[in-house]
N, C-alpha and C positions, 0 to 999 in steps of 0.2 A: 446694278441696283439693288435697292435696299426695300425689304419686305415690312410692311407695317401692318400687325396684326390688330384688328380694333373689336375688343372681347368686353361686351355687355348685354344689356337689356330691350326692351323695347324701344327706348331712344336712342341705341345703335342699329335696333331694326328698323326703325324710321318710323312708328307706330301713328297713326293721323288722329288727333283727337276726335274729332268729330265723326269720324264714319269708322272705325276700327281697321281699316286699310293700310295700306302701304304707301309712305313718300316713294316719289320716283327715285332711281338712284342720284338724280343730278340734285337734289333737294336734300336728302337727307345725309346726315354729318360727314359717314365715310366716302359716299361718293363724293361731295363738295371738297373733300379735303384732297381727294386723290385729283381731281380739277386743280386745284391749288397747288399742289407740290409737284406735277407733271410727271414725265417720261422716266426722272430717276429712282421714281419709286414705284411699289405695288401694293396699295392698298387691300387688305381683305376684309370683308364686312364679316361677322362673327356675333350678329346682333339674335336675342330670344325673346318673345316676349314673356317677362314672369319670371327669368330666370333670376336666382339667388346667385350668393358666392356661395356658402358651402350647406344650406341647409332645404330638406326634402319637403317641399308644399303636399300638403294632406291630398291636395287634388292632383295635381301636376306633379309628382316625384321626380319626373325626370328633368325636369328644368333648374335643377341643383347644378351651379356654377363652376364645382369641383369636380364632378362625376366627367363632365364633357373637356375637361383643361388639357388634360394628358391627350388624348384621339387629336384634340385641335390643334394642339402645339406639335403634335408628329405629323400631321397631315400638311402643314404648311412649312414647313423648315424647310429650310433656312429662315429663321425669324429676326430681324434688326431691332425692330421697335413693338414694345406692346404697348397699347392705348388701353385700360383695363378701365370701366365705369360700370360696378357694380354696388348694389349697397340699396337702392330705392326700394324693390320689392322686400328687403328685409324686414321693413319697418310695418307691413302688415300685422295686424291686430294678433293674427294668429301666431306668430312668431316671438311676441314680447321680448324685443332685445331693443337694447340702445345703441347710440351711435358708435357708443365704445365698443361695443360686441359685434356691432357691424362691419368695425375699421378694421378690428382685428382678426375678424374673419375675412375681410381682404387681404389681410396682411399674409395670413395662410396659402390664400392664392398666390401670392406674389413669391414665396417660399415654394410652390410646388413649380413656379416657372423657373425660377431661377436651376433648381436640384435637376429639374426635367432637359430643358435645355443644355446645360453643362455636358450630360451626358449624350443627348442624343445630337446635337449638333456642333458640340466642342467650344461654345463658347456661349455666355449669356447676354440676351438683348437687353437695350435699355428699357426701362418699365418706367410708362407715365401713367402712375396711379392717381384717378380722377376721382376726387368727393364731388358726388352725385350734386345735379340741382335741387332747392329746394322742393318740397313737397305746396302747393299752393295753399294759399290762406283760406280759399272757398272751398276746400275739398268736402264739406257737408254737402255739397251740392254737385259733387261728381257722381258719374254713373258709377264709379269705383267704391264711392262710400259704403263702411259696411268690411270693406276690405281692408280700409284705410282708415283711420278715424283721427280727431284733430290732436291728438297726441303726437302722431304721427310729424305733423306741422313741427311742432317746438323741436322734437328730437332731430329732424332733419337738418333744423338750423347749426346742429352741432357738429354735423358732419364734418367741416373743414378742420376745425382745432383737431379731431380725432384721427383722421385721414393725414393730416400734416406730420403728427406723431408718428403714425406707423411709416410713411414714405421714410420720413429722417431716419426712422430704427432700420429700415430695410436698404436703404440707399437708393431709392426709385425720388424719379421727379415726382414732385408734388402738382398739381393741377386742380384749381378750384373752380369748378363749372360754375357754382352759384355768385361766383364772383363777376361773370359775364351774363348768363341767362334766368330765365324763370319759366316756369312751365305755362300751359296753355289756360287761358280763363276757363274754359270751355270743361275740361276733367282733372286740373290743378296736379296731371301727373306726367302728361306727355307735353315734347317742346310741338313749337310752331314752326313755320318755316324757315323765318325770321331767325329762332333760336340755333336752329339746325346749321344756319349760315354763319353766325356767328361764333358759334363753338368750332365748327372749320378752319375759321380763319384763325381763331386765337390756337388750334391743336397745332395747325400748321406753322407757329412762330416755334411751337415748343418743340416738336418734330425737327425743325430744320435746325434748332439750337440744340439738340443733341445728337443731330449727325455731323454738327461741324468739329 
């Protein structure tokens, strides 16, 4: 059995745009991914609302994705495949970051995954580096407006080219989520059930290809 670790933010957690609650496991993408992959795989969900790549949020500093990464990798080892989708929260106005900055920060997490797993489990998992979906064009009308501004919309469109460059540099499998999904009209950030379904289907293809 192969272990797949899904490491991400609220869209990995399964945040419901309209309520702030959580989609059922068979709706959110890691749970659907498990259903699609079947018993030959064990899919682990490690999504946290507000998680960043490597930055301390001034309100919720414990959401730094770097701080939890090593404990997470150690808890679930041996891990065969890591799907990492982080970066959207780094576009908050408080951080003043570009898409290039954020992609490079994701690359630092890739380095940690490689170094830590090589030491602790004796082999390095395949890493699927996911370029996050765009921030929706109606962010001004989102409940999250103020944390995210219009600049985040344009910057998020630059994710694919920058994440691809990092994936190529680090030897990761590149996956462009924005090619397939778009956030809900309600908050311009979080996925609809349909978005989770599509993301799971496309990532299942990527996982099977990595496992071949």
